[in-house]
Phi, psi and omega in degrees: 000128182282146179273132180267131183225130174250128176242128173250108186232169181303303179194138170243342184275338184224128178263006181291119174073014177205150177263359181296320188301312182294326177297311181294319182300312182290324182293314182290330176296316178294320180293322178299319179293338178270001176101024178262141167262109187254129170250119179256122180252126185230134176292131182281096183254142185306315183301313181286326179300325181278348186224046181276115180258001177201077188285345182215159185218148174278334188273350178202161175268131181246131177229142178256146176229158188266332186198173177296322178297318178295320177302311181295318183296318188266332190234006182300322181297317181290323176296319181297320187269349184295147175296326180209148178228131178239128173252128181267166176287162179066011173291131178304136185055040188302318181298321178291322178295315178302315181298319181294324177292317178300324181285327189261319191289140176258341180273198178293135183239121185230152170249129179251105185267099177278356183227044188310310182300322181289317179300312182293325177297319179291319177298319180295326180279347186079017180276136178304136179219202191274000176207142179275141179308316185294339182272343183300316180295341180279343179289154174280342178187157181238108178271133188232135172291341179254144179242209179070210185299338183296334180296318176295322179297317181298323179284315187285312186273325186252359169080017178297138177299317175204136177249127187233138179284133171220083184292166172295174184208184181224146177262109183297340178293324181268329188246110185201163178302130182252125178291151180144175183281146176270110187262333188240149175286321185211137177238161172215131179239117180176146176293149178300136173216131186299327182275348173269338189300319179302320178291321178296319177300314184289314188278328184248307185295314181294320177296322179296319179293327181280343181234068186296341180280348181263160179247141181229160180212142177234128177243132179151156185262165172090002182287134179291157177295143180179178181269115177261153174305144185298333183265017175249114176277152181231131176241124184295324180207141175240113180299140180309327179292345180255003183298318182300318179292324178298308179297317184293345179277005182232151176288325178222157171232156187253137172247120180236132189253140176296152188302313180298321180290321180293320181293318180285324180077177178053037184229075180291143177272157178297329180295330179299311181288324180296313180296319180297319179296335178276359176075017181265126180302137185252134169254123185233154167289170186260138175207152182301132176093356182300330180291346177286344185247317176217140185279120180302140178068001176236320178239346180207147180258135182254125179249135177252344179201180181299322182299322177298315180299313182296324178295318178297316183294322186269324196249344184290124180301144183302321180298317180289324178300312180295319181296322179300314180295321180295317180295318179296317179299314181300317181295312182296319180291340179273335188231342191232033177274163178298324178299317178297319180293320179297319179294323178293315178297320176302317178298313178301311185296317180298319179290320179291322176295319179296321179297317179294319179296319179296318179296319179295321179296316179298318180295318180298316179297323180294317178296317179300319180296319179295319178297318180297318179297319180295318179297319181297322180291324182291327181276000000 
């Protein structure tokens, strides 16, 4: 018997301006192969409607809704009957969506925080976010893109019954070494973010100005108009099917972390695993826990300033550069694939479903015992 799962996420149909789509796509593919019937519900938003690069899937059913009221009207029955329901972060009107799921769903109810550091920062400030503090204890579990000490914090401070790591992952079918010429010294793939921009300026733009003979490239949407170094190419969007070629066109690629994620640590980005799976050596900023995912100076290079980046670009022997990429790819393919994440989520869900069934059985037996006692008193 297949397990029914409803996921309410930011977007699976469009990867423009978000990394959620590739995470969901690979995860539902893995879950489908494990015997899940997945319904993915996505708010029909103008930005994604205009930029849908994958509107349909064989591995799950995708439905769009217009509002929370429309969601409840059309899909409340399926949410109610599903074995499990997962609401993701950054869902429009997310707190209201979570509340509606808590009220309707009878199966396991989970929140999947793909933006844990940002969510927790907003909760700490009392700023409205994608889930209300008061609703966290009602969930059966809190899935987090961030691991380490933050899991204890989510349970202790915010009352989660259990906080479980579910990191991003990579699909080896899409992300692999791509043959072709190496055109750029350094690439960066990521949507514009104001708190990432200083690091991007320091690690890529300043290095580009200091190395005018080299070529650099940045892919991603949302960057403000401005004067870029002449040797830095800009791509507004790179379709996921072209990511492998994008990474493969550079000798190195850059990983830059948002401030909240860097401060919290243990928060790998999906781009980190994707680049590693493509066998391209990664230069990354430093954050707590990075060694839990890739070993510094053996599988990944850590830069603290522009000079570090320039030293890697100019001085790292070609043999070591290639070996670094090969080691990172081997590590990621052994531990961070979509299949591994799907199996881990399957493990979580089976245990949580068993716990709920056991609790219902205990409750039923207790009610039966009370009824028997009442009958005995009446007779």
